C-alpha positions, 0 to 999 in steps of 0.5 A: 299387378303390382307387388310389394315386398313381404309384410312384417312379421307381426302383421302376419302373425296377428293375421295367421291368428285370425284366418278367414274365409275369402272368396275372390271374384274377378273376371281376369283369372290370373288376378284372381289366382294371384290374389288368391295365392297371396292370401293363401300364404297368409293363411287364409282359406281363399276361393276364387271365382270369374263370374257372379254366377259362379260366385252366387253358387259358392256364396249359397253352398259356403260360408265366406267371411270376406268378399273381394269382388271385381266390379265392372260396371255400376249395374253390378253394385245394383243387380248383385252387391246389394242384395248380397249385402242384404243376404250376409249382413256380416259379410265383409265386401272390398271392391276392386275398381280401376283408378278411373272408376271412383263413381263406382266405387261410391255406388258399391260403398252405398250399396254396403260394400265395406271398402275399396281397393283400386287396381293395380292393388299393392299387396301390402294395401291388399294384406291391410284392408283384408286384415282390417276388414275380417277384423272388423267383421271379428269385432263386429261379431263379438259386438254382437255376441256382447250386445246379445250377453247384455240383452240376456243380462238385461232381461235377467236383470228385468226378470229379477226386478220384476220379481224383487218388485213383486216380492217387495210388493207382497212384503209391503202388502203383508206389512201392511196388513200386518199394521193393520191388524196391530192398529185393529189390536191397539184400537181394540185394546183402548176399547177394551181399556175404555170398557174396563174402565167405564166397567170398574167406574159403573160398578163403584157407582152402582155398588155405592147405590145400595152400600150407602143406605145400608151403612146409614141405617145400620149407623142410625139403628145404633142409635139408643132409645129407637122404638121397635117400629123404626128399628124394623124400618130400618132393617127393611130398608137395609134388607131391600138394599142388600137384595138389590146389592146381591142382584147386581153381583149376580148381574156381574157374574152372569154378564162375565159368564156370557162374555166368556163363553162359560154360561151354562143352563139347567133345563127342565120342562116346566110351566112358565105361566106359573113362573112368570105369575109368581114373578108378577105377584112380587112385583105388584106386592114391591111396586105400587107406582105402576099398574101391572096385567098379565095375560096368558092362556088358562092352560099351562104353557110347558117348555124345556127351559132353564125356569130360573134363568126365563125368570131372570130374563122377564124380570129385567125386562119388567124392571126396565118397564118400570123404570121408563114407564110413567108413575101410574103407568101401565106395565103389560106382560103377555104369553101366549104360545103356538106349535113349537114356540112360546112368545112373552112380550113386556110393555110399557107406556114410555117415551119408547126407544129411538129407532137409531139406538135400538141396534146397541140396546142389547150391548153390554153397560149401554144406557141410552140416557146416561144423564137420567136419574134413572140408576142402572148397570146397562146389563139387563138387556145384554143379559137377557138376549144372552139368556135368550140366545143360549136357549135357541130362542130370539129377543126383539123389540119395537115401538107401540103406536100412539103419542111419542111420549106415550107409545112405549117399547115392547120387547119380545121373547121367542123360545122353542118349546119342544126338546131341541138343543138350544144354542147355549154355551153350555148345558147342565143337567 
């Protein structure tokens, strides 16, 4: 074995700063011990073995950083070197080969060896190769640690990104929901503003209806020399239009109370038949262009209701029947009851209601034929349904049978007759 001079102090210092655990395998114990002594002198921990069986025991019981192995044939690479590298991938293997055994060295490199040294071994070359091998192992180990750290950091970043995406998704969803709410609020505000504008226009139009005749006939009544009969006629017209205006104000007030939840009832047990009969007498006396019929039980129909509100509801239905039936047509009112309910129906012989329009006729300010010359605020059915609902009842509508132009509409009020609490917005004693 050839031994050269001592290495420079810098290399030795670097090696001493990186001690390693080395196993030397050589069938020639003297060579193995010599190599071991050199490496121990450089600060490494070295163990030696003269056979691969001894080396196997040492590898299984100890932890080595580098292996210096004398290969005696290609079969050693296949039978021992490859499995050893497979078991410990981080183990640096440097094989010792004779000058004439380069094929063995190549076989060892293919089996996983890091490097090889040619016997007889040069001491400096030995130290350089061992140093490089251990440095390679250290760098590989550090690289593995850095890769693990990077993978851990990547996992944290991935987790953070997933959490961030979830937060962004939730924030986006909430933003979209709030934008939707804002859009809905804006739409509602626009609809409310449009409804308000229509309401103001409708009130102005409806009030102008009775106010114009009142003003006109009041001006006519100021003319001198008019006979008393003419003045009485003017006064009747003024009174009629004043009552009409008063009813419009009442309707607006009732509709406002219904929409704001301030509508109240004054309940008392009364005979509904008598109340409706009085209402019909007023219609018969004032409306001569229609034929009215009232069908009722001979006995009274008692119920716990707000008498004035029920009369108002029925009057609205009869008003509609008069407006939408042909001149000389029939307007029928029918009253009946069973054990727990009272029923009031109002029918006419007009054109009826288109089925597709039925769901919206009970909305405020709704008029099906706005081009019609028939006057009205569009509040009658809305108020009627509100009154009936406040009593815990229902209001339904259907078309009659027969000719399409004369089939008419049938509105039916259904009320509880007992003492059960109605579904009112408020009840006043």
